[in-house]
N, C-alpha and C positions, 0 to 999 in steps of 0.2 A: 504494500499499499504505500511506498515511498513516493510514488507517481503522484500521490493525492495531498502529501503531507502539506506542502505550501497552500493548498486550496482551502484545506481544513484549518489551518491556523488562521487563514484571512477571514475564512467563514465566522468563526469563532469569536475572532477580534469584532467582527460587526456586529453580532448578537448581544457582546459584552455589556455595552451601554444601555440596552432595553431593560437588562435583567432589575432595575433599581427602580423602574418606574410602573406605577400601578395603573395609569392610562397613556396609551400612545397617541402624541397627535399626528397630524399629516407630515409635517415636518421630520418628526423621529421617523416615520415610514421611510419618506424620501431619503433621507441620511442614509437609514439602512439599505436601502435598494441602491444607490449609488456605491456603498461598501462592496455589497455583493456583484455588482456589475464590473467594479475593478479587479475583485478577485477571480472572476470568472474570466476576464480578458486576459489577465496576467497569466492564468492557467491554459492559454490558447485555444480555449473554446471559441468556435465558430461565432462570428458577430452576428448572424441572423437568428442562432441559437440563442445566443444573450438578449438579443431583445426580444423575442418570442417569450424566453424566462422569466426576465425582470416585470414584463408587462403582466404576467398572469398572477405572478407573486405580488406585484404592487395592487392589482384589482383585487384578489382576495384580502389583502390586510387591510385595504380600506374598508372592507366591507363588515358586516355585521359580525362574522365568526371570531373577530379580533376585539372589535369594540364592545362585544358583550361577554367576551372572556373574562375569568376570574383572573387568568394570568395572561396577559397579553403578550408578552413576550414568548414565552413558552408555544403559544399558539401560531406566531410568526415564525418561529424555528419548524413547529408542523407543516405549515404549509410550505415553506422552502423544502422539506422533506417530501413532501408529498408530490411537489413540481419535479423534483430532482429524479423521482422513480418514474416519473413520467417520461423524462427525455432520455432515461437511460432504459427505457422499453417495456413500462408498465402493461402488464395485459399481456405479454409474449414472453413469457417465461415458459419455455418450452423444451422438451428433450430432444434427442436427436431423432430423426424421422428414419426408422429400421424398414428395410426391405420386407415385404410378407414372404419372398421366396429368397434366401440369402445367396449370394454374398450381397449384404450392403456396401455401396460404395461411396466412400466419402474422399472428396476431391479437395485438395489445399491448394488455395492461391494466393499470391501476394507478392510485394515488392521483394527483389533480394536486399538478404540483411533482415527481415521481419521476424525470423525465426522458425520458419515453416518446418525446416528439415529436424529438428529439436523438439518442436510442438508435435510433430507426427509420433515421435518416440513417446511422448507425454500422453497422448491421446491414446495410443496402443496399449499403453502400461495401464491407464483407466479404464478402457474396455476390458482388457483381461481380467483386471482386478473386479470388473462387474460380472465376470462369468463368460465373455465373449472369447471368440478365437480369431483376434486380429492377423493380417497378413500387411507389411509395410510394403510399398513399391517405390523403388528408385527410377523415378521418371524425370529427374532433373539432371541432363545429361551434359549441360552446358556448363554449369558452375566447376570450377576445379575441385576436385576431391568430394562433390557433393555425396556421390555414391558412396565412397568409404566412409563418409561423414555418418549416413543413415545406418551402414552396417554397425557402425561403433556404438549409435545411440540404441538400435535394435537389439544389440546383444546385450546391453545394460539394462532393456526394459525386459529383457527375456520375450522377444517380440520375433519370429521369423521375418526375413526381408526377402523381398523377390527382387534380384539385380542380375538380370541376364547379359546388360551391355555395361561396361566399367565406366563409361562418360570419360571426361576429361581428367586425365591424371597428371597433374604437374604441381611443381611446388611454388607455381607463381600465384599470387592472388588477384590478380588482373581478370577481368572478366572477358570469358570468350565468348565472340559473337557467332550466331548460330550457325553460319557456315561451317565453322571450327567444330562445332559439336559432333562427337563420335557416336553414331547410332541414331535409333528413331524413338523418341520418346511416346510417338502416339502409340506404336507397335507394342511397346513394354506395357503400355497401360492397358491397351485392349488384350495382350495376352496373360495378363494378371488375373483378368478374371477369371479364364481356364484355369489358371493355375489354384485360383480360391477354389472353383467349384470341382478339381478334381481331388484337391486335398482336404477338402471338408471345413474351409477358414468360412465363417459367417460374415466377417469384415474385411474391407479392403480399403487401405487409408494411401492415396496416390500423391506422393511428392512431387510438385510440380517446379518448374524453373521459373526463376525470378528477372527482374532487371534492376538496375537502379532508379530507373525512371520508368513511366508509362509510356510502352508505345505500340506500334501496330504490330509489328513482329510477337511481341510479347501476348498481346491479346488472341492473335491468329493462332499461335501454338495453344495456347489454354483452351481456346474453342475448339480445336481441333482434338484435344483431348476428351474434353466434356462430350462432343458429339460420337468419339467412338465409345466410351463406357457408360453413357446416360448416367452420371453419379445420383444418388439419393439424396446426397448433401453436398454443397459445394459451400466451403468454409474461407470467408476472406481472411487472412491472418494480418493483422496491424499491430504495426509497432506502437505502443503508448507513447513513446518519447517523439513521434513526427512531428507534432503540433499541429500548426495550422494546414499543411498540406494533407492531413489526414482527411477532410472532405473532398477534395479535387480527386485524390486517389480512391478515394471508396466509391465515388459517382462514377470513374472512369472503369472500375473493375466491374459495377453493377451493372453497366451498359455493355461493356465488353463480354462478360460470362454469367451476369445474371445470377450472383451469387446468393444463396439461400439463407447464411448465417454468418456471424462475425466471430472472430476469437481475438481477445485483445492479449499481446504478449508484453513481456518486459515490465508488467507493473510495478515491479521492485525497482525500477531505475529512478532515478533522481530526477526525472521530467515533470512537466508539470499536469501531467494526463488530461488534456484538453480533447485527446484524441476521443475518449470514451464517452464524453459528453457530448460530442458531435455525432458520430458515425451513425448511432442506432436512429438520433433524431432525424437527421437529413436522409438517410437511404431508407428509413421503414422497416430497415432488416433487424431482427433481434441479434443481441449478444449471446451465445450459447455458453462460450468459457472465457476463464480468464487465466492466464500464466504470470506466476509471481515468484520467479526463483529459480535458479539453475537445476534443482532436484527434479527426479522423476515425479515426485509426489506433489510439487508444487504448481498442481494444476486444477483447478476446481470448477465446478458448474458455475455460471455467473448467475447471479439473481438482484434484479433492479434494486428491489427494497432493501436487501441488505448492504448492496453496495452504497446507497444512496445514506444509510445510517452510519456504513463507515466514512464516508466523507464529512459528515457532521458530528463527528466524534463521538456517536451514539453506541458504538461497539457492535459486534457481530456475534452475539451468544449463539445464535442457531446454527451457525457454522462451525464454531468451535464444538458444540456439543455433538454434530454430526460427525464431525473427524474423531473425536475421541469414543462415540461410540462404534464406529469403525475401525480403530486402531487398539483400545484398549482391550486386556485381556481380563473379562468380566471374573473368572474365577480366580484369578489373583490378586485383582483388587478387592475381593470379599475376603481372601484368606488374609491380606494385609489389614483389612478393616477391623477382621477377628482378633488379630494379634496385638493390634492397637488396643482394643477393649481388653485384652490380658495384659496389659502393661509389658509385652515381650517384642516391641516395636525396635527394630535395630538397622543398622546401617546396609545389611543385606535388603531390606524390604525397602528403603531410600533408594538403594540402587537400582532395584525391580521398577519402582515407581517412574524414575529418572528416565531409564531406558523407555518404558512406555511412552512418558511425554514427548522424548526427541522422534518418535515416530510421527507424530503430528507435524514436525517440522522444527524452524528456528524458534528459539524462544521469543525471538523479537516479533515474529508474526503473531504468535501466540497471544503475548501479551498486547498487541496492536488492536486484538479484535475485542477487548474489554473497553468498557465506555469509560470514557474521560481520560484516557491515556495519552491524549495528545498535549495535554499539559506537563506531562513526563517525557516528552519526545529527548531531551537532550540526556536523559539517563538513559533510554533506551539505545540511543544511538551509540552512548559510551558503553554499552554491555558489550563484554568480548564472549562471543558464544564459545571459544578454547577455552572458560574457566570451566565449561561442563565437561570437558575432556580431562582437564586437571583435576577434576573432583573425582571423577570415575577413576583415574590411575592412582589417585590416594586410596580411594576405598578399594581397590584391587590388589594394594600392596600392603593391605592388611592379611593376618591369618583369620581362618573362621571363626577362631573363639574371639578374637578382637572386635570383629563386625559384629558377633553377638552379643559383647559387653565391651563396650568402648572404654569404661572406668578402668580397666587392667591397664591400658596404655599409659605408660611411665615414659620418662625422660628417653630411655635408650632406645623404646620402642619406637617413638616419634621419630628419633633419629632415624633408624632403621627404613620405617615407612616413607619419610621423605627423600632417603637416598633413592630406595626404590622406585618412587613415583617420579623422581627429576624436578621435585620442588622443594622449598625451603622449609625448615620446621616451623617458621611461623605461620607458612599455608595451613599445614596439618593442623597446627593448634588451632587457627581460624575456622577450620572445618568441624573439629571437634565442639570448640566452644556453641557454634551455631546450632550443632546436633543436641548439643545438651538443652540449649533453649528450647528447642523444637520439642525435646521429650518431656521437658516440664510442662509446655504448654499442652501435649496431648496427654498427661496424666490428670493435669486440672479438668480436660474434658473429660476425661474416662471417669474421673470421680463423681463429676456431674451426671453423667450417662447412670451411673451405679444408684445415685441416688433417686431415680424414677422407678417409683413403685410399679411392682410388675415386671419387670427386667429378669427374665430367668438367668438364674446362677449367679444374682447379684443381691440374695437378701430379700427377694420379691415374694410374688404370692405362692404360698406353699412352702416357705423358709421355716424351718423349726426356729432357727436362729431368731429370724424377724419376729415370731410369736413369743420366745422367751424375753426378749429385749422389750416386746410392747409391754410384757407384764412388769417386768422392772420399772420401767417407766412411770409406774404409778404414783411411786414416792419422790416427793422433791424436798429440797432443803427447806427449813423454815427461816435460815439466815439470810435476810435478802440480799448481802454483800457475796454470799457464796453463791446462792442462787443467779445473782447477774453475772458471776465469773462462769457459772455452766452454762448459761445462756450464750455469752461472749464465746465460750470456746466451740458450742454447737455451732454458731455462726460462720466461724473460721475454718471448721471442718467442710460444711456444706458448701463452702465459696472457694475451697481448695486452696486455702491459705495456710499459714504454719502451724504445723501439727497435724495437718490433714492426713488422713489415710484411711483405712477401710471406714466406711460409714458407721456412724453409731446409731443404728434404727432403735435401740434402747432407750433413746433420750426421753426426757418426760415430755419433751414436745413430739414425740413421733406421731403421724397421722394415721387415719384408718387410709388402707391402700384405696387411691384413685389413680386416674390417667393423669391429674395433673403434675407438672414438673415444680417441683419444690423451688420456693422463692431465690434460695442460696444458690441455684445451680447456674455455674458460669454460663455465660452464652458466648456462641464462636463469634469473635470480633471480626469487622470487614475485613481488616487485611490481617490475615493469621501469620502472627511471625514464624511460626515453625514450618510455613510453607516451602516450596522448592525454592522460590526467591530469597527467600531467610539463608536457606542451607547454602546457595550458591553465591551468598553476598551480593545478590541483586537490587 
C-alpha cells in the first residue's frame, strides 16, 4: 500500500480540521474539497476523474445527510469513502470468468515493464492454491530472456510452463524489434490450448509481449493472439507507478484488444497510486487483482470497498482475517491457547506463532491493514524485517529445555546463545526481557479466565474445592481493619496483582456460580504488550 501512502496522509490532513467542529459551514466544506482535490491531483489521478469525484462529494456534503448528522466530520469521511469505492469499481467486484468446458484461457496484456511475467507466476500460484491446475504459456518471444524468466517464475510457483520456442536469448537489455523475434507467438499460444487439453490442465495463462509504448505492431500481435485462442479473460496489467499515462494507455489497450479486467501491479512501490483511481472509472472495466510485493503470495483479489478503506486509513480487517484463516493452522493455534491457559506457554509456542504470521507476508503489510496505522508510518518504515530472522535465530540457538523454561538461561548460556545466533548478548537479553513481560501479561489474563465461574478445570461448576471454599467463606472477621485487609488481598488476587496466584474461591465474597465475569477480571488491553510486536521490539 506504499503507492497510496502520500494520498492517505493528504486526505487525513484534509479531515483533521473538521473533527473539532460540531457544525460545518459551506466554507468548511469548500476548504476540505480543495484539499481533497489537491491530494488527488498530487497522486496523479486523472483530471476528469478528480473533477467528477469532488463535484459529487461537494454535492452530498452540502446536503441533508451532513447538516443533520450528529457527527458531521465523520459523515464527510463516510461520503468520501463511498465515492472512492464508486470510482474504484463498486458493484463490479466479480471473480474470474471460468469456462464451462476447460481449459479456461487467460491472456495477459500490457506494456513492457508492467510486470506481466511475474504476475503470470503469481496468478498461477493463486489458482493452484485454489485447487486449479494452471499452465503458464511463454508467448513473449521478443523481450530478451522473457521465456527463461517465466520458466524460473513457474518453477518457484510450482506451476508448469509451456515454452516450445526459446525466444530471444541475449545478455542485452535492449528491446528487440518484432522482426528480430525468433519464433511465432501466435502459434505458441494456439498450440498451448491443445497441450492443456491433452494433459488436463484446467487453466491456461498466456504471457504476451509488450512494448515501451503503445504502437500498432503491439496491438496487432495482441489481437492475433486473442483471435487465435479466444480467451475467457483478457487481463490488462498496469503498473501502479505509471501516473497520468495510465488513462491513455488503458484506453489504447481497451480499443485494441477490448480487455475484460485490470490487474494493478507494484502497489508496494513509492509511486502516488493515481492509476488505480483512474483506470476503473475511465474504462468501466473492473480491477480484479492487485500485486503488492515481490513474493508469490503478494497477490490478492481486489475489493473496491476495502481499498477505499485502506486509502482513508480505516484499515482492512476483512482481508487480514481471510489471510489468517487461509494460512493459520487451526489445530496448532488451539493447542497454543490451551498451553497459555495452563501457564506453560514457552518460546517454542512463540516461534510457531511467529512462523504462522510470516505466512501472511511482511509484518509491515500486515500492520498496514490495521485502522489508524498511517499515524505510525515512520515507525513502520523504520521497522527492519530482518529483526524477525534474528529473533528466530536466537530461539533456534537455544536448547529444547531453555525454550521451555527461559528462566534457566544464565549468563554463560546467554553468551553461548548469542554466539550461535550471530548476535550480541544484549539482543538475547532484550528478547528474554520482552518474553518475560509477555509471559506476565498472559499469566494475568489466565488468572482472570480462571476466575470465570463454570470454566472447566479451574474450580468451576462441579469442583469440590469450590464447594468447600464456599462453605468456609461464611465466616468473616469481626475486626474492621482485618476485614479491610482481607478485602484488599482479595481484590489484588482478582486483578492479577501482587500475590496473585490460584484464585481463592473460598473468600467470604465468593458469589454463586453465574455467567458473569468478576469485576476484578483484567481486561485485554487495546495494545497487548505481550504480542508479536512487543517480542520483536516493534
